[in-house]
N, C-alpha and C positions, 0 to 999 in steps of 0.2 A: 535785768541782771540779778543773779543770786550770789550772795557771799557765803563762802565756806572757809572754815579754819582747818588747816591741815597741820598735824604735828608730824614732823619728819625727823627721825633719828639718823644721824650720819656719823661717819668716822671723823674724829677730831683731827683734821688735817688742814693745812693752809690751802686756800682756794676752793674749798667745797661749797661755801656759801655762794661764791661767784658762779660756780657751775650750776647750782640749783636755781638761783634767780635768773641766770642767763637762759637756761632751758625754758623756763616759764615765759619769759618775755619774748624769746625768739618765736614761740608758738602763738604770739599775739594775745596772750591771756594777761589780764590786768592784775598786778599785785597791789592790793589795797594796803597791806602792811606786812612787814617781815621782821622778825627778831630772832636772834640766835644767842645761845649761851650754853654754859657747861651744864652737865647733868650730874646725877649721883655717881656716874661712871666716868672717870677722867678721860677715857678713850672715846667718849661719845659726846657729840654736840646735838642739842635739840634746836631745830629751826621751826618756829611757828609762822605759818604763812596764811594770810587771809587773801583769798583770790576771788575775783568776780568772773563768773562764767554765765553763759546763756542758759545752760541746762545741765542735767546730770550726765549726759553723754560727753560734754566738754570737760566736766570735772573728772570723769573716768579717764579721759585722754591725758589730762594733766598728771593724774596719779600714775597711769601706766608709763608715761614718759619719765617721770621722776624715778620710778622703780627700776628703770634700765640703767641709771647712773651707778657706777661701780661702788661709790662710797656711801650709798643710801642703804641703811640697815632696815628701816621700818617706816611705813607711812600709815597714819590713821586719820580718817576724816572725823574730827571731833563733833561735827554736826550730827553724826549718826549715833552718838552715845551721849548720855547725860553728862554735861560738862559745866565747868565754871570758867567764864570768860571775863577777863579784866584788862584794863588799860591804865597806864600811868600817864599823868600830865603834869607838867610844870608850867605855871602861868605867871608872867611878870605883868603886873597891873599898876597903872599910875595911881598913886595914893597921896592924899594930903592929910593933915591933922583932922580936917573936917570930914573926910570920907573914910578914914580908917575904920571907924566903928561900924559903918554900914558894910564895908567889905568883910570885916571880921564876922559879922552876923551871917552873911551869905555863905562864907566858908564853913562856918559852924553848921548851918543847915545841911550842907552837902557832905559833912563829916570829913572835910579837908583839913589841911594844916598850913599855917603861914610859917614858912621855913626861913625867910629872910625879910628884913625890914630896913629900908633906908628912908631918908627924908622925902624922897620923891616917888618911891614905888615899894611894892611888896611882891614877894615870890610865894606862890601858893602851890602846894603839892596835893594831888587828889588821885585816888585809885577808884575805879569803878567801871561800870558798863560804858559803852560808847555813848549811849543816850544820856547817861548821867553827866558825862564830861561835856557833851554838847550843850546840855542844859545850863551848867555853871558858866560856860563860855558866853551863852546868851545873857545870863544875869549880870555878868561882869562887863559887857560891852559898854554900858553907860559910863564906866569908870576909865575906859580906854585900856584895852589889852595891848601891851607893848610888844610882847613876845610869847610864843607858845612852843613847847616841845612835847610831843606825844610819842609814846613808845609803840603804839599800834597794839593790836590784840594779842594777848597770850592766853593760853587755856590749858587746863588739866581736866582729865576725866574724873568723874566722881567715883567713889568706891575704892576698894583695896587693890584693884588690878592696875599695874602701870601699863603704859602703852606698849612697852617692849614685849609684854606678854599677851597682847590682844591679837 
């Protein structure tokens, strides 16, 4: 299976995200992650979808099906252009007075931030590639990860041209 990140610009209307995700799942394609948010244009929502497909033909089928939805404005496969891909994670990790310094050192190595501290745990915020986030999770397993919240992949193309003009 290959993973692809699609940037989909849609009309900012209720139910559009449901239509987009439903179309993909009905066709038995796996959505690895999906995120949606406002853009520089208040009438447009950007949906970042990471899909797993067997080959380029299946990816083309996903793109063609999405393109048929009435509210879809533009679809760009960000794997075909030079792109910046990031994910955000919040990690709640068990921490004691004795382990806090070790946890802080790991967080510093990964350029993360401790955003909340309590007598029993810390909450860590980290942005980076999926492999970076997976790596810090492995490093923190010894301290007991209590909870994880990941955004999934989001991406922007490099350079001055926005996807609406691609």
